[in-house]
C-alpha positions as a Markdown table, in Angstrom:
| # | Residue | x | y | z |
|---|---|---|---|---|
| 1 | Unk | 63.5 | 164.7 | 41.5 |
| 2 | Unk | 60.2 | 166.0 | 40.5 |
| 3 | Unk | 57.4 | 164.3 | 42.4 |
| 4 | Unk | 53.8 | 164.3 | 41.4 |
| 5 | Unk | 50.8 | 165.2 | 43.5 |
| 6 | Unk | 48.1 | 162.7 | 42.5 |
| 7 | Unk | 44.4 | 163.2 | 42.9 |
| 8 | Unk | 41.8 | 160.4 | 42.4 |
| 9 | Unk | 38.5 | 161.4 | 40.9 |
| 10 | Unk | 35.7 | 158.8 | 41.1 |
| 11 | Unk | 33.5 | 158.7 | 38.0 |
| 12 | Unk | 30.7 | 156.5 | 36.5 |
| 13 | Unk | 30.0 | 153.5 | 38.6 |
| 14 | Unk | 33.4 | 152.3 | 39.5 |
| 15 | Unk | 35.9 | 154.1 | 37.5 |
| 16 | Unk | 38.8 | 156.2 | 38.7 |
| 17 | Unk | 40.4 | 159.1 | 36.8 |
| 18 | Unk | 43.6 | 160.6 | 38.0 |
| 19 | Unk | 45.1 | 164.0 | 38.0 |
| 20 | Unk | 48.9 | 164.1 | 38.2 |
| 21 | Unk | 50.2 | 167.4 | 39.0 |
| 22 | Unk | 54.0 | 168.5 | 38.8 |
| 23 | Unk | 54.3 | 171.6 | 40.9 |
| 24 | Unk | 57.6 | 172.9 | 39.7 |
| 25 | Unk | 56.3 | 173.4 | 36.1 |
| 26 | Unk | 52.6 | 173.6 | 37.0 |
| 27 | Unk | 52.0 | 170.9 | 34.4 |
| 28 | Unk | 49.0 | 168.5 | 35.1 |
| 29 | Unk | 48.1 | 165.3 | 33.4 |
| 30 | Unk | 44.7 | 163.6 | 33.4 |
| 31 | Unk | 44.9 | 160.0 | 33.1 |
| 32 | Unk | 42.1 | 157.8 | 31.3 |
| 33 | Unk | 39.2 | 160.3 | 31.4 |
| 34 | Unk | 36.1 | 158.1 | 31.0 |
| 35 | Unk | 34.2 | 161.5 | 31.3 |
| 36 | Unk | 35.4 | 165.1 | 31.1 |
| 37 | Unk | 33.3 | 167.0 | 33.7 |
| 38 | Unk | 34.6 | 165.6 | 37.1 |
| 39 | Unk | 38.4 | 165.8 | 36.2 |
| 40 | Unk | 38.0 | 169.3 | 34.6 |
| 41 | Unk | 36.2 | 170.5 | 37.8 |
| 42 | Unk | 38.8 | 168.8 | 40.1 |
| 43 | Unk | 41.5 | 170.7 | 38.2 |
| 44 | Unk | 39.8 | 174.0 | 38.4 |
| 45 | Unk | 39.1 | 173.5 | 42.0 |
| 46 | Unk | 42.8 | 173.3 | 42.7 |
| 47 | Unk | 43.8 | 176.0 | 40.2 |
| 48 | Unk | 45.6 | 173.4 | 38.0 |
| 49 | Unk | 45.8 | 173.6 | 34.2 |
| 50 | Unk | 45.5 | 170.3 | 32.3 |
| 51 | Unk | 48.4 | 170.1 | 29.9 |
| 52 | Unk | 48.6 | 166.5 | 29.1 |
| 53 | Unk | 46.2 | 163.6 | 28.7 |
| 54 | Unk | 47.6 | 160.0 | 29.2 |
| 55 | Unk | 45.6 | 157.0 | 27.9 |
| 56 | Unk | 46.4 | 153.4 | 28.7 |
| 57 | Unk | 44.1 | 151.8 | 26.2 |
| 58 | Unk | 41.2 | 152.6 | 23.8 |
| 59 | Unk | 38.1 | 151.4 | 25.8 |
| 60 | Unk | 35.5 | 154.2 | 26.1 |
| 61 | Unk | 35.4 | 154.0 | 29.8 |
| 62 | Unk | 39.1 | 155.3 | 29.5 |
| 63 | Unk | 38.9 | 157.7 | 26.6 |
| 64 | Unk | 35.3 | 158.9 | 26.5 |
| 65 | Unk | 36.2 | 162.3 | 27.8 |
| 66 | Unk | 39.2 | 162.8 | 25.7 |
| 67 | Unk | 38.0 | 165.2 | 23.1 |
| 68 | Unk | 35.9 | 167.3 | 25.5 |
| 69 | Unk | 39.1 | 167.7 | 27.8 |
| 70 | Unk | 41.2 | 168.5 | 24.8 |
| 71 | Unk | 38.7 | 171.1 | 23.6 |
| 72 | Unk | 38.6 | 172.7 | 27.1 |
| 73 | Unk | 42.3 | 172.8 | 27.7 |
| 74 | Unk | 44.3 | 172.4 | 24.7 |
| 75 | Unk | 46.2 | 169.4 | 26.3 |
| 76 | Unk | 48.4 | 167.0 | 24.5 |
| 77 | Unk | 46.9 | 163.6 | 24.3 |
| 78 | Unk | 49.4 | 160.8 | 24.6 |
| 79 | Unk | 48.5 | 157.1 | 24.2 |
| 80 | Unk | 49.6 | 153.8 | 22.6 |
| 81 | Unk | 50.9 | 154.1 | 19.1 |
| 82 | Unk | 49.6 | 150.6 | 18.5 |
| 83 | Unk | 46.2 | 152.1 | 19.0 |
| 84 | Unk | 46.6 | 155.2 | 16.9 |
| 85 | Unk | 43.2 | 154.7 | 15.2 |
| 86 | Unk | 41.4 | 154.1 | 18.4 |
| 87 | Unk | 42.5 | 156.9 | 20.8 |
| 88 | Unk | 40.2 | 160.0 | 20.2 |
| 89 | Unk | 42.4 | 163.2 | 19.6 |
| 90 | Unk | 45.7 | 161.3 | 19.9 |
| 91 | Unk | 48.6 | 163.7 | 19.3 |
| 92 | Unk | 51.6 | 161.5 | 20.2 |
| 93 | Unk | 51.7 | 157.6 | 20.2 |
| 94 | Unk | 54.1 | 155.9 | 22.4 |
| 95 | Unk | 55.6 | 152.3 | 22.6 |
| 96 | Unk | 57.7 | 150.2 | 24.9 |
| 97 | Unk | 60.6 | 152.1 | 26.7 |
| 98 | Unk | 59.5 | 155.4 | 25.3 |
| 99 | Unk | 59.6 | 158.3 | 27.8 |
| 100 | Unk | 56.8 | 160.7 | 28.5 |
| 101 | Unk | 57.4 | 164.0 | 30.5 |
| 102 | Unk | 54.8 | 165.8 | 32.4 |
| 103 | Unk | 56.5 | 169.0 | 33.3 |
| 104 | Unk | 59.8 | 167.8 | 35.1 |
| 105 | Unk | 58.3 | 164.3 | 35.8 |
| 106 | Unk | 59.3 | 161.6 | 33.4 |
| 107 | Unk | 57.4 | 158.2 | 32.9 |
| 108 | Unk | 58.6 | 155.1 | 31.4 |
| 109 | Unk | 56.2 | 153.4 | 29.0 |
| 110 | Unk | 55.7 | 149.7 | 29.2 |
| 111 | Unk | 53.5 | 147.8 | 26.6 |
| 112 | Unk | 51.4 | 145.4 | 28.4 |
| 113 | Unk | 49.2 | 143.4 | 25.9 |
| 114 | Unk | 46.6 | 141.1 | 27.2 |
| 115 | Unk | 43.4 | 143.1 | 28.1 |
| 116 | Unk | 43.8 | 144.7 | 24.8 |
| 117 | Unk | 46.5 | 144.5 | 22.1 |
| 118 | Unk | 47.5 | 148.1 | 22.4 |
| 119 | Unk | 47.5 | 148.5 | 26.2 |
| 120 | Unk | 50.3 | 150.6 | 27.9 |
| 121 | Unk | 51.2 | 151.8 | 31.4 |
| 122 | Unk | 53.2 | 154.8 | 32.6 |
| 123 | Unk | 55.7 | 154.3 | 35.4 |
| 124 | Unk | 56.8 | 157.6 | 37.1 |
| 125 | Unk | 59.6 | 156.3 | 39.2 |
| 126 | Unk | 60.4 | 159.3 | 41.1 |
| 127 | Unk | 56.8 | 159.3 | 42.4 |
| 128 | Unk | 56.6 | 155.6 | 42.7 |
| 129 | Unk | 53.5 | 155.9 | 40.6 |
| 130 | Unk | 52.2 | 153.3 | 38.2 |
| 131 | Unk | 49.3 | 154.2 | 36.0 |
| 132 | Unk | 48.3 | 150.8 | 34.8 |
| 133 | Unk | 44.7 | 151.2 | 33.4 |
| 134 | Unk | 43.0 | 147.8 | 33.4 |
| 135 | Unk | 46.2 | 145.8 | 33.1 |
| 136 | Unk | 46.5 | 145.2 | 36.9 |
| 137 | Unk | 43.9 | 145.8 | 39.6 |
| 138 | Unk | 44.0 | 145.4 | 43.2 |
| 139 | Unk | 44.0 | 141.6 | 43.7 |
| 140 | Unk | 43.1 | 141.1 | 40.0 |
| 141 | Unk | 44.0 | 141.8 | 36.4 |
| 142 | Unk | 42.1 | 142.7 | 33.3 |
| 143 | Unk | 40.0 | 140.4 | 31.2 |
| 144 | Unk | 41.5 | 139.0 | 28.0 |
| 145 | Unk | 39.3 | 141.0 | 25.8 |
| 146 | Unk | 41.7 | 141.0 | 22.8 |
| 147 | Unk | 44.9 | 139.2 | 24.0 |
| 148 | Unk | 45.8 | 135.7 | 25.2 |
| 149 | Unk | 46.7 | 134.2 | 28.4 |
| 150 | Unk | 50.5 | 133.9 | 27.5 |
| 151 | Unk | 50.5 | 137.5 | 26.4 |
| 152 | Unk | 49.0 | 138.7 | 29.6 |
| 153 | Unk | 51.4 | 136.7 | 31.7 |
| 154 | Unk | 54.4 | 138.0 | 29.7 |
| 155 | Unk | 53.0 | 141.5 | 30.4 |
| 156 | Unk | 52.4 | 140.9 | 34.1 |
| 157 | Unk | 55.9 | 139.5 | 34.3 |
| 158 | Unk | 57.2 | 143.0 | 33.3 |
| 159 | Unk | 56.1 | 144.2 | 36.7 |
| 160 | Unk | 59.1 | 142.3 | 38.2 |
| 161 | Unk | 61.3 | 145.3 | 37.0 |
| 162 | Unk | 59.4 | 147.6 | 39.5 |
| 163 | Unk | 60.0 | 148.0 | 43.3 |
| 164 | Unk | 57.6 | 146.8 | 46.1 |
| 165 | Unk | 57.0 | 150.5 | 46.8 |
| 166 | Unk | 55.3 | 151.2 | 43.4 |
| 167 | Unk | 51.8 | 152.6 | 44.0 |
| 168 | Unk | 49.2 | 150.9 | 41.8 |
| 169 | Unk | 46.9 | 153.5 | 40.4 |
| 170 | Unk | 44.4 | 151.2 | 38.6 |
| 171 | Unk | 41.3 | 152.4 | 37.0 |
| 172 | Unk | 38.5 | 150.6 | 38.7 |
| 173 | Unk | 37.2 | 149.9 | 42.2 |
| 174 | Unk | 37.0 | 146.1 | 41.8 |
| 175 | Unk | 38.8 | 145.2 | 44.9 |
| 176 | Unk | 36.2 | 143.5 | 47.0 |
| 177 | Unk | 35.0 | 141.2 | 44.3 |
| 178 | Unk | 38.6 | 140.4 | 43.3 |
| 179 | Unk | 39.6 | 139.5 | 46.8 |
| 180 | Unk | 36.5 | 137.4 | 47.3 |
| 181 | Unk | 37.6 | 135.4 | 44.2 |
| 182 | Unk | 41.3 | 135.2 | 45.3 |
| 183 | Unk | 40.3 | 133.5 | 48.5 |
| 184 | Unk | 39.0 | 130.6 | 46.4 |
| 185 | Unk | 42.3 | 129.9 | 44.7 |
| 186 | Unk | 44.6 | 131.0 | 47.5 |
| 187 | Unk | 42.6 | 130.1 | 50.7 |
| 188 | Unk | 45.5 | 129.7 | 53.1 |
| 189 | Unk | 47.1 | 133.0 | 52.4 |
| 190 | Unk | 47.3 | 135.0 | 55.6 |
| 191 | Unk | 48.3 | 138.2 | 53.9 |
| 192 | Unk | 45.1 | 137.9 | 51.6 |
| 193 | Unk | 42.9 | 137.3 | 54.7 |
| 194 | Unk | 44.3 | 140.4 | 56.4 |
| 195 | Unk | 44.0 | 142.5 | 53.2 |
| 196 | Unk | 40.3 | 141.5 | 52.8 |
| 197 | Unk | 39.5 | 142.5 | 56.4 |
| 198 | Unk | 41.0 | 145.9 | 55.6 |
| 199 | Unk | 39.1 | 146.2 | 52.3 |
| 200 | Unk | 35.9 | 145.3 | 54.1 |
| 201 | Unk | 36.3 | 148.0 | 56.6 |
| 202 | Unk | 37.1 | 150.6 | 54.0 |
| 203 | Unk | 34.2 | 149.7 | 51.7 |
| 204 | Unk | 31.9 | 149.7 | 54.6 |
| 205 | Unk | 32.7 | 153.5 | 54.9 |
| 206 | Unk | 32.5 | 153.8 | 51.0 |
| 207 | Unk | 36.3 | 154.5 | 51.0 |
| 208 | Unk | 38.6 | 153.8 | 48.1 |
| 209 | Unk | 40.8 | 150.7 | 48.2 |
| 210 | Unk | 43.2 | 152.3 | 45.5 |
| 211 | Unk | 46.1 | 152.6 | 45.2 |
| 212 | Unk | 47.6 | 149.4 | 46.4 |
| 213 | Unk | 51.5 | 148.8 | 46.4 |
| 214 | Unk | 53.2 | 146.3 | 44.1 |
| 215 | Unk | 54.6 | 144.6 | 47.2 |
| 216 | Unk | 51.0 | 144.0 | 48.5 |
| 217 | Unk | 50.0 | 142.8 | 45.1 |
| 218 | Unk | 52.9 | 140.2 | 45.0 |
| 219 | Unk | 51.6 | 138.8 | 48.3 |
| 220 | Unk | 48.0 | 138.8 | 47.8 |
| 221 | Unk | 47.1 | 138.9 | 43.9 |
| 222 | Unk | 46.4 | 135.5 | 42.6 |
| 223 | Unk | 47.3 | 136.4 | 39.1 |
| 224 | Unk | 50.8 | 137.5 | 40.2 |
| 225 | Unk | 51.1 | 134.5 | 42.4 |
| 226 | Unk | 50.7 | 132.0 | 39.6 |
| 227 | Unk | 54.3 | 130.8 | 40.4 |
| 228 | Unk | 53.3 | 130.0 | 43.9 |
| 229 | Unk | 53.0 | 126.3 | 44.6 |
| 230 | Unk | 49.9 | 126.6 | 46.9 |
| 231 | Unk | 48.1 | 128.4 | 44.1 |
| 232 | Unk | 48.9 | 125.8 | 41.5 |
| 233 | Unk | 47.9 | 123.1 | 43.9 |
| 234 | Unk | 44.6 | 124.9 | 44.8 |
| 235 | Unk | 43.7 | 124.9 | 41.1 |
| 236 | Unk | 44.7 | 121.2 | 40.6 |
| 237 | Unk | 47.8 | 122.1 | 38.6 |
| 238 | Unk | 50.7 | 121.3 | 40.9 |
| 239 | Unk | 54.1 | 121.4 | 39.0 |
| 240 | Unk | 52.4 | 123.1 | 36.0 |
| 241 | Unk | 54.2 | 126.0 | 34.3 |
| 242 | Unk | 53.3 | 129.4 | 35.7 |
| 243 | Unk | 51.6 | 130.6 | 32.4 |
| 244 | Unk | 49.3 | 127.6 | 32.5 |
| 245 | Unk | 48.4 | 128.2 | 36.2 |
| 246 | Unk | 47.7 | 131.9 | 35.4 |
| 247 | Unk | 45.4 | 130.8 | 32.4 |
| 248 | Unk | 43.5 | 128.5 | 34.8 |
| 249 | Unk | 43.1 | 131.2 | 37.4 |
| 250 | Unk | 42.0 | 133.7 | 34.7 |
| 251 | Unk | 39.4 | 131.2 | 33.4 |
| 252 | Unk | 38.0 | 130.6 | 36.8 |
| 253 | Unk | 37.6 | 134.3 | 37.4 |
| 254 | Unk | 35.9 | 134.7 | 34.1 |
| 255 | Unk | 33.4 | 132.1 | 35.2 |
| 256 | Unk | 33.1 | 133.1 | 38.8 |
């Protein structure tokens, strides 16, 4: 079992870039580098050599640092095959159920269309680490910038294959806003109220709220809880199919 040491690197206003280091081999992946400087410096400070670059999707706040990181390190850029023309410096495109190795650590690739039509996520099961980009956030999910609500719901449903212990390494600090919205569509959720108290305390100290766990998300994230009768009732859709409830919750969040 090869476990990753994961370092969160805050960049821009609310982005998180990650370094994932596999000590046995010395390999290090940088995940979704919006910019190059901070993750390069974070790796240098630890004596790590960036060997891989993992992209979840093509948006510039995830790939903006690709070429500079590649020039500086000679790393291999891995990203969605479906977005081959939109990932700067792409060396290796991957698709559903492909595997990616970072040293002795192996990730399974999931295609998760919705936020974009080429979005993927990387699941390192031995480390309980899910790098999900903008697919899933703490108490939120990505906007439907290219895909449809049914596509996003199908993609979110793929998370059912993962354990509650999965650590959700998403790419933005959107938690406080997401949670405030969640309370409007899931107001009686005691787990959500407790979570929001923890989030408020953390953000008051400018601390990160990421990662969450998938188990926590299953209890508090209204987008994952579209199957819950209380969420459906709260949005006036009691008895409706979960995909329709999800679409309504997403619509409300877009307007919120």
